[in-house]
TIKETI-853881 format. One record per residue: residue in three letters; x, y, z of N, C-alpha, C in turn. Coordinates in steps of 0.05 Angstrom, whole numbers, plus 32768, in hexadecimal, padded with zeros to 4 digits. Layout:
<recs>
AlaXYZXYZXYZ;...
</recs>
This chain:
<recs>
Unk83D886457CD883BB864A7CDA83AF86357CE4;Unk839B863B7CF8838E861F7CFC8370862B7CFA;Unk836186187CF1834286247CF0833686217D0E;Unk832486397D0F831B863E7D2882FF86267D30;Unk8305861F7D4582F3860A7D5182CD86167D49;Unk82D3862E7D4782B8863E7D4382A886377D26;Unk82BA86337D1382BA862C7CF882A686117CFB;Unk82AF85FD7D06829B85E17D09828485E77D1B;Unk828385F37D30826986037D39825B86127D27;Unk8266861B7D17825586337CFF8247861C7CF1;Unk825486077CEB824485F57CDD823585E17CDF;Unk823E85DD7CFE822685CE7D13820885DC7D10;Unk821185F67D1581FC86037D1A81E7860C7CFF;Unk81F186077CEC81E286117CD381E4862E7CCC;Unk8204863B7CD281FF86557CC681F686607CAC;Unk81E686707CAD81DA867D7C9281F086877C7F;Unk81FE86917C85820C86A57C76822786967C73;Unk8221868B7C55823C86737C4A825A868D7C53;Unk825D869C7C3F827B86A87C43828486A97C60;Unk826F86A97C76827B86AD7C90828186987C9E;Unk828386837C97827C86637CA1829B86617CA8;Unk82AE865F7C9682C486587C9D82D7866B7CA2;Unk82EA86697CB582F6867C7CBC8316866D7CCA;Unk832E86797CCA8340866D7CD5835186827CE8;Unk836086767CF7836D86877D0F8382869C7D05;Unk838C869C7CEE83A586A87CE1839586C37CD5;Unk838386BF7CD1837486D97CC5837686F07CCF;Unk837687087CC38379871F7CD3835887257CE7;Unk8362872F7CF6834487347D01834087537CFF;Unk8327875C7D0A831787767CFE832987867D0D;Unk833287827D26834487997D33835F879E7D29;Unk836F87877D1E837F87917D128385879B7CF3;Unk836B87987CE78363879E7CCF836A87877CB8;Unk835C87897CA2836587777C8C837E877B7C7B;Unk838D87657C7883A8876B7C69839B876D7C4A;Unk83A987877C3783A2878A7C2683B5877F7C10;Unk83AA876F7BF883B787627BEA83B187677BCB;Unk83C4876D7BBA83BE87787BA183C687607B87;Unk83AE87537B8383B0873F7B7083AB87437B4E;Unk83C2873F7B4583C1873F7B2483AC87227B1E;Unk83A1872C7B0D838B87187AFC8384871D7AE4;Unk838187047AD38383870A7AB0835F87057AAB;Unk8350870A7AB78330870E7AB0832B86EF7AA9;Unk831486EB7A9D830E86D27A98831886C07A82;Unk833886C67A8A834686AC7A78833D86907A76;Unk833B868B7A8A8333866C7A9A831786707AAA;Unk830686607AA882F286647AB482F386627AD0;Unk830B865F7ADB831186577AFD830E86767B03;Unk8310868A7AF1831D86AA7AFA82FF86B17B07;Unk82E486A37AFA82CB86AB7B0682CB86A77B20;Unk82D8868D7B3082DB86897B4A82EB869F7B55;Unk82FB86A77B4E830D86BA7B5682FC86D77B58;Unk82EE86DA7B4882DC86F47B4882C686F17B57;Unk82BC86D97B6182A986D67B7782B486DA7B8F;Unk82D086D07B9782D786CF7BB082DE86EB7BB9;Unk82E886FD7BA782E887187BA782CC872C7BAA;Unk82B9871E7B9E82A287357B9B8292872C7BB0;Unk828E870F7BBD828087087BD4828B87047BEE;Unk82A187147BF082AB87137C0F82C086F97C11;Unk82C886E77C0082D786CF7C1382EE86D77C18;Unk82FA86E67C0D831A86F67C10831987027C28;Unk82FE87127C30830287247C4E82F8870F7C61;Unk82E586FF7C5D82E486E67C7182FF86E07C7F;Unk831786E17C73833586D37C78834786EF7C83;Unk833A87047C85834587237C888354872D7C74;Unk834C87277C5A835C87337C49834F87447C32;Unk8357875F7C27834A876F7C19835787687C03;Unk835087587BEC835C87547BD4835287657BC2;Unk836687767BB3835E87847BA3836A877B7B84;Unk835587797B72835D876D7B52836387807B49;Unk837E87777B3B8389878C7B248386877A7B0A;Unk837A87847AF6836B87787ADC838F87777ACE;Unk839287667ABD83B087687AAE83A0875D7A94;Unk83A2877B7A828391877C7A6783AB87797A52;Unk839C87737A3D83B187737A2483BA87557A1E;Unk83D787597A1883E387437A1083FC873A7A23;Unk83FA874E7A3A841A87437A4A8414872E7A5B;Unk842A87267A62842887117A79842987237A8D;Unk8423871C7AA48420872D7ABB843787287ACA;Unk844087447AD5845C873A7AE8845287427B06;Unk845A87307B14845387317B32846887407B40;Unk846787557B4E847887677B59847287677B7C;Unk8481877B7B8A8481877C7BA08467878F7BA8;Unk845F87A37B91844087AD7B90842E87997B8F;Unk8431878A7B7A841E87707B6E842487557B71;Unk8423874D7B8B843587307B94842B871F7B8D;Unk840D871F7B8583FB87047B8283F2870D7B66;Unk83EA86F37B5983DD86EB7B4483CA86D97B44;Unk83B386D67B3383A086C47B2B83A686BF7B10;Unk83BA86B27B0083BE86B67AEA83C286937AE1;Unk83C886937AC783C586787AB883E5866C7AC6;Unk83E586567AC883FA86467AD78412864A7ABA;Unk840E86497A9E842086557A898431866F7A93;Unk841D867C7A97842B869B7A99844086997AB3;Unk843986867ACA844486877AD9846286787AD4;Unk846186647AC2847B86567ABB848D866B7AAC;Unk848086797A95848F868E7A84849D86A57A97;Unk848C86AD7AAD849886C07ABF84B386B37ACA;Unk84B086977AD584CB868B7AE184DB86827AD4;Unk84D2867B7ABC84EA867C7AA284F886937AA1;Unk84EC86AC7AA684F886C87A9E850A86D17AB5;Unk850886C57ACC851A86C87AE2850886D07AFB;Unk84F186CE7AFC84DB86D67B1484D986C67B27;Unk84DB86CD7B3D84DB86B17B5484C086B57B5F;Unk84B786A27B578492869B7B5A848A86817B66;Unk847786787B74846E86687B79845086657B73;Unk8445864E7B6B842C86467B64841D86397B7E;Unk840B86437B90840286387BA783EA862A7BA1;Unk83DB862B7B8B83C1861C7B8683B286207B74;Unk83A8860E7B68839B860C7B4E837C86057B4E;Unk836986137B498351860C7B4B834286007B30;Unk834E86017B1D833F85EE7B06835385DA7B00;Unk834D85C27AF2835B85A77AED836485AA7AD1;Unk836485C17AC2836985C77AA9835E85B97A93;Unk834B85AA7A97833D85977A81832A85B37A71;Unk833085A87A55832785B97A44830C85AF7A3B;Unk82F585C57A4082E185C67A3282DF85D87A1D;Unk82EF85E07A1282EE85FA79FF82EB85ED79DF;Unk82E285FE79D182E085F779B682EE860B79A2;Unk82F985FC798D83008613797E82EB861A7969;Unk82EA8634796482D68641795582E2864D7944;Unk82D4864C792682DE865B790B82CA86667903;Unk82D1867978E882BE868278DD82B1867878C8;Unk829E867A78BC8290866378AC829C865A7896;Unk82AF866B789082BD8662787282D3864E787B;Unk82D58643788D82E9862A789582D58612789A;Unk82DD8600788982CE85E5788E82DC85D1789B;Unk82F785CF7897830785B6789A831D85C578AC;Unk832B85AC78B6834085B478C3835A85C478AF;Unk835D85B7789B837185C3788A836A85DD7881;Unk835185E4787E834B8607787783598618788B;Unk8360860978A28372862278B98390862578AB;Unk83918614789B83B18621789383B786377885;Unk83CB864A789383C98664788B83BB867A789B;Unk83AB866C78A68395867C78BD839E868B78D6;Unk8392869C78E1839486A778F9838286A47905;Unk838F86917922837F8692793B838486A6794F;Unk837386AB7964837986BF797B837F86A67991;Unk838D86B879A3839686B479C2839A86CA79D6;Unk839B86C979E783A486E279FC83C686EC79F3;Unk83D886D379FB83F286DE79F583FE86C479ED;Unk841A86BF79E0842986AE79DB842F86A279F5;Unk842D868179EC843686727A04842686707A1F;Unk840C867C7A2083FD86817A3783E786707A30;Unk83D086767A4383BE86567A4983A986577A2A;Unk83A0866C7A26839286687A09839C865F79EF;Unk83B6866B79F283C8865D79DE83D2864079DD;Unk83D6863579FB83DB861C79FA83C4860979F6;Unk83AC861479F8838D860B79F3838D860379D4;Unk839D862079C98393862079A583A486117996;Unk83C0860C79A983D285F6799683C885DC799F;Unk83BF85D079B883B085B679BA839D85AC79A3;Unk838985C479A2837285C07990837C85B97978;Unk839385C7796B83A285C6795283AD85A87955;Unk83BB85A0796883C78580796283AF85717960;Unk83998577796E838385687972837385617951;Unk837785757943836D8572792D838D856E7917;Unk839B8566791F83B7855C790C83C0857378FA;Unk83BE858F790A83CF85A478FC83E685AD7915;Unk83F685B57908840F85C2791B841385DF7912;Unk841185F279248412860F791A842C86157908;Unk8440861179098456861379008453860A78E4;Unk845485EF78DE845485E578C5843885EE78B2;Unk841F85EA78C2840D85F778AF840A861778B2;Unk841B861F78BE841C864378B88402865278C3;Unk83FE864478DE83E5864D78EC83EF86667902;Unk83E5867878FA83F1868B790E83E2868F7926;Unk83EA8690793D83D78694795783DE86B17960;Unk83D186C3796183CE86E0796583CE86E6797D;Unk83D986F6798F83D3870279AB83BC871B79AA;Unk83A8871279AE8390872579B1838B872D79C8;Unk8388871F79E2837F872879FE837287167A0C;Unk835E871D7A1B834A870B7A24833786FB7A1A;Unk832686E87A26831886D97A0F830586EB7A04;Unk82F687017A0E82E0871479FE82EC871F79EE;Unk8309872879F18312873979DA8317872679C0;Unk8322870A79C6832186F479B5830B86F279AA;Unk82FD86F879B282DC86ED79A582D987067996;Unk82DC871C799D82D58739798882E887377973;Unk8302872879748315872C79628305871A794A;Unk82FC8700795082ED86EE794382D686FE7932;Unk82C88708793F82AE8714793482B9872C7921;Unk82CE8737792A82DE874D791582E887487904;Unk82F3872C79018301871E78E5831D872878E5;Unk832787307901834487347905834D87117901;Unk834486FC790C834D86E0790C833286CF7902;Unk833A86B87903832986A778F2831D869178FE;Unk8332869079198325867C792B832D86817949;Unk83258672795883318679797C831F86607986;Unk8331865A799A832B864479AF8317865379C3;Unk82FE864B79C782F3865E79DA82E4864879ED;Unk82D786547A0182C2864B7A1282A986417A0A;Unk82A486307A148288861E7A088270863A7A0B;Unk827286477A21825E86637A1A8265866F7A0D;Unk827986767A06827E868A79ED8278868079D2;Unk8281865F79CC8279865379B38258865179AF;Unk824D865279CB822E864E79BE8226866A79B3;Unk8233868679BD822A869D79B4822D86997993;Unk824F869379948252869A7975824386887962;Unk8240866E79698233865F795082158666794B;Unk820A8677796081F08685795B81F286987942;Unk820C869F7941821386B67931821E86A97910;Unk8219869079148228868578FC8241867978FA;Unk8253867B790E826B866D7910826F86527915;Unk827F8646790F827D862479128293861D7926;Unk828D86087931829F85FC794682AD85E57939;Unk82CC85E7793382D885D5792582E785BE7933;Unk82E985C0794E82EB85A7795E82E285B7797A;Unk82D2859C798982CD85A4799F82DE859079B2;Unk82EE859A79C98305858D79D782F2858179EF;Unk82DA858179F482CF85797A0B82D485587A09;Unk82CE854979F982CF852D79FD82ED852079FF;Unk8300852979FA831D852579F98326851E7A12;Unk831C85317A238332852A7A3D834C85367A41;Unk834E85507A2C8368855E7A2B8366856E7A43;Unk837F856E7A4D838585837A61839985987A57;Unk839185B27A5F83A085CC7A5583AB85D57A6C;Unk83AC85F07A6E83B986067A7E83A086087A96;Unk83AE85FC7AAE839D86097ACA83A8861B7ACE;Unk8393862A7ADF839486477AED83AC86417B07;Unk83B386587B0D83CD865C7B2183CA866F7B31;Unk83C586677B4E83C586807B6483E386837B66;Unk83EF86957B5A8412869F7B5B841786AF7B6E;Unk842E86B57B85843986C57B90844F86C37B8F;Unk845E86D87B96847C86E07B94848486D17BAB;Unk84A286C17BA184AB86B77BBF84AF86C47BD9;Unk84B386E57BD284B486F57BEC849B86FA7BF9;Unk848787007BEA846E87037BFA846486E77C07;Unk846886D27C00846786BB7C08847586B87C22;Unk849086BD7C2484A086B87C3F849386CE7C4F;Unk848E86E87C4B848586FB7C5E846786F57C68;Unk845886EF7C4F843B86ED7C55842686CE7C4F;Unk843486BD7C64842786A07C5D840A869E7C69;Unk840186B47C7883E486B77C8383D186BC7C6B;Unk83E386D87C5F83D486DE7C4883CC86CB7C35;Unk83E486BA7C2D83E186AA7C1783CE86937C21;Unk83D086887C3683BB86747C40839C86817C40;Unk839A86997C40837C86A87C42837586A77C29;Unk838C86AA7C14838186AD7BF9837486917BE8;Unk8386867F7BF4837B86647BF0836586597BFB;Unk836086617C148348865D7C1D832C86687C16;Unk833386807C12831E86917BFE8312868A7BE5;Unk832B86867BD8832186737BBF8318865A7BC2;Unk831986497BD88315862F7BD682F486307BDF;Unk82EB86457BED82CC864B7BF982BF86577BDD;Unk82CD86667BC982BE86747BB882BA865E7BA7;Unk82CA864B7BA682C786337B8C82AE861E7B95;Unk82AD861F7BB3829986107BBB827C86257BC0;Unk827E86367BBE8262864A7BB8825D86497BA0;Unk826E86437B8C826C864D7B6E825B86327B68;Unk825B861E7B75825086007B6E823885FC7B7E;Unk822F860B7B8D821B860A7B9E8205861A7B91;Unk81E986107B9D81D5861E7B8F81D0863C7B9A;Unk81D986467BB281DB86617BB481ED866E7BA8;Unk820486637B9A821086757B8A821086737B6D;Unk81F986677B6281F686637B4281EE867A7B3A;Unk81DF868C7B4681D786A67B3481F386BA7B2C;Unk820186BC7B4B821386CA7B50822886C57B31;Unk822B86A97B368241869A7B1F823686A07B04;Unk821B869F7AFE821586A47ADB821386C17ADD;Unk820C86D37AEF821186EC7AE4823086F37ADF;Unk824086EA7AEF826386EE7AF1826886E97AD0;Unk826486CB7ACA826686C27AAC825F86D97A9B;Unk824686DB7A9A823A86EB7A88824B87087A86;Unk825387157A9A8265872C7A9E827B87237A97;Unk828A87177A9882A787137A9782AA87017A77;Unk829C86FB7A6C829B86E87A54828D86FC7A41;Unk827E87127A468272871C7A398258870E7A25;Unk824C86FC7A35823B86E87A2F821D86F27A31;Unk820E86F37A2681F187017A2481DD86EC7A23;Unk81E486D37A2081D386BC7A1881CD86AE7A32;Unk81BA86AA7A4581B286A27A5D81BD86857A59;Unk81B686787A4C81B986567A4681D886567A40;Unk81E5866B7A34820186667A31821486667A4B;Unk820886797A5A821086847A73820C86687A82;Unk81F986597A8281F686417A8D8201862B7A8F;Unk820D86307A71822486117A678242861A7A74;Unk824686347A7B825A863E7A83825A86337A9F;Unk824886347AB08244862D7ACA824A86167AC9;Unk823A85FF7ABC823C85E47AB4825A85D87AB5;Unk826785E87AA1828785EA7A9B829285EC7AB3;Unk829285FA7AC0829C860B7AD582A385F37AEA;Unk828C85EC7AF5828C85CF7B06829485BB7AFD;Unk829A85B37AE382AE859C7ADB82CA85A27ADE;Unk82D585BA7ADF82EB85C27ADC82FF85C67AFB;Unk82EA85D47B0E82F185DC7B2982FB85C07B36;Unk831785C47B3C832485B07B52831985BA7B72;Unk830885A37B7F830385A67B98831B85AD7BAE;Unk833385937BA1834B85A37BBC835D85AD7BA2;Unk836685C47BA6837A85D67B91839985CE7B91;Unk839A85B27B8B83BF85AD7B8D83C485B27B6B;Unk83DE85C37B6B83DC85C57B5283E985A87B46;Unk83EB859D7B2B83F0858D7B21840C858D7B0F;Unk8421857E7B1C843B85807B11843C857A7AF4;Unk842E855E7AED842885517AD78420856C7ABE;Unk840985757AC883FE858A7AB18410859F7AAE;Unk841F85A77AC3843485BB7AC1844185AE7AA9;Unk844E85A17AAB846285957A9C845D85927A7D;Unk844385897A82843B85867A638438859F7A58;Unk842F85B57A69842B85CE7A5F844685D77A56;Unk845E85D17A63847285DF7A56847F85D27A3C;Unk847A85BA7A36847F85A97A20847285B97A08;Unk845985C17A08844E85D079F5845D85F579F2;Unk845B85FA7A0B8467861A7A118486861F7A09;Unk8495860C7A0484AC860879FD84AB861279DA;Unk848E860E79D48492861679AC8497863579BA;Unk8488864279C58488866379C884A0866E79DB;Unk84AA865B79E784BE866A79F884CE864F7A05;Unk84EA864B79F484F9862E7A00850286317A1D;Unk84FF864B7A258507864A7A4884F0863E7A57;Unk84D7863A7A5084C486337A5E84CC86157A67;Unk84DE86027A5884DD85E87A5884F785E47A6F;Unk850585FF7A77851985FA7A8A850985FF7AA6;Unk84F786067AAE84EC860D7ACC84E785EE7AD7;Unk84ED85EC7AEB84E985DB7AFF84D285DF7B0F;Unk84B985D17B04849E85D67B0F849985CD7B29;Unk84A985B97B3084AE85B27B4D84B185C97B61;Unk84C585DA7B5B84CC85ED7B6F84BB86057B66;Unk84A886007B4F849E861A7B4E8482861A7B5D;Unk847A86027B67846085F67B74846785F87B90;Unk845786047BA3845986057BBE843885FC7BC9;Unk843485E07BCE841385DD7BD3840E85DE7BF3;Unk841E85E97C01841B85DD7C1E840485EB7C28;Unk83F786017C1A83DF860D7C2783C885FF7C20;Unk83C885F37C0883B285DE7BFF83B185C57C14;Unk83CB85BC7C1483D085A97C2983C585AD7C3F;Unk83CC85C67C4D83C085C57C67839D85CF7C70;Unk839B85DE7C58837585DD7C57836D85C47C4E;Unk837685B27C428368859F7C3F836B85877C59;Unk8385858A7C60838585727C77837B857B7C98;Unk837585957C968368859C7CA78346859C7CAB;Unk833B85987C91832185917C8E831785A67C85;Unk831E85BB7C82831785DA7C7C830585D77C61;Unk831B85C87C45830985C97C2F82ED85B27C27;Unk82EC85A07C3E82D4858C7C3F82C485A07C4E;Unk82C985AE7C5D82B685C37C6E82A785D27C5A;Unk82B885E07C4A82B085F27C39829E85E57C23;Unk829C85D17C19828D85C87C06827485B97C1B;Unk827A85B47C2F826285A87C3E824C85B97C46;Unk825285DC7C49824285EC7C4B823585F47C32;
</recs>
């Protein structure tokens, strides 16, 4: 796929409509109709999921001839990519776990760096790290992103889930985890800063803030089945391009209000200041050029093997296919998206 020359003519002319600026020749035309893509997603498990929702709701995928239909994965299941749902915006750990169990998948882009700005928030009775011994924490599912972040927080506190008899319960998405903490089903959870602000206002305590430590956890992953990738490379490139544009828009002045409203809706945040904090954190984790990091994927495997020993056997170099990010990068598409 090549970028249309008019992309740059539009840039030079100062086209007003941000989503309409960037297109490439491989996209479906209006005459042939858009390509329908069913994409599984986990909701706001990571802040980069906000970018996905912006892309879908504000027409960035449509710019590239795609009709993306988001299919929410709820509860504590790890999503299964199938012929019906061949694309997923999921945590990289979920992709690794599925690959470990035999699924033929490829990670084609990762929008966030994996840098953790989360906080371990606990109920008011817990004052010191050792008070967590024998307690229950909440995550979405064992071995996946929030679970990994919880293990990393415990490591930083000098705790070990097995040795210290700390149970990490599968609860669901971040809003459900927060509800479980408020309802007393768990004694603590690793949450986003925006959620932490809302919880501390109700009397909960921050046991550790991971922001200063430059700890890297689970990246997100735009993941596709190998079959869909072989048969629909133009659609996959369109998905990557749409997400890049949405990420640029989310960090622009024009996109500010849309992002804040999406954060509030997805994370069940009612406080405007907390939502603003979420926006600031989003700008810190977004990767401008979304190449998946092999180093960080391998570090996740180290932790994931506690939950599923098969995870360590996945060759993440074969799991990653960064050709579309590379193509958009080298063509100037990514720089042009941010320039607008």
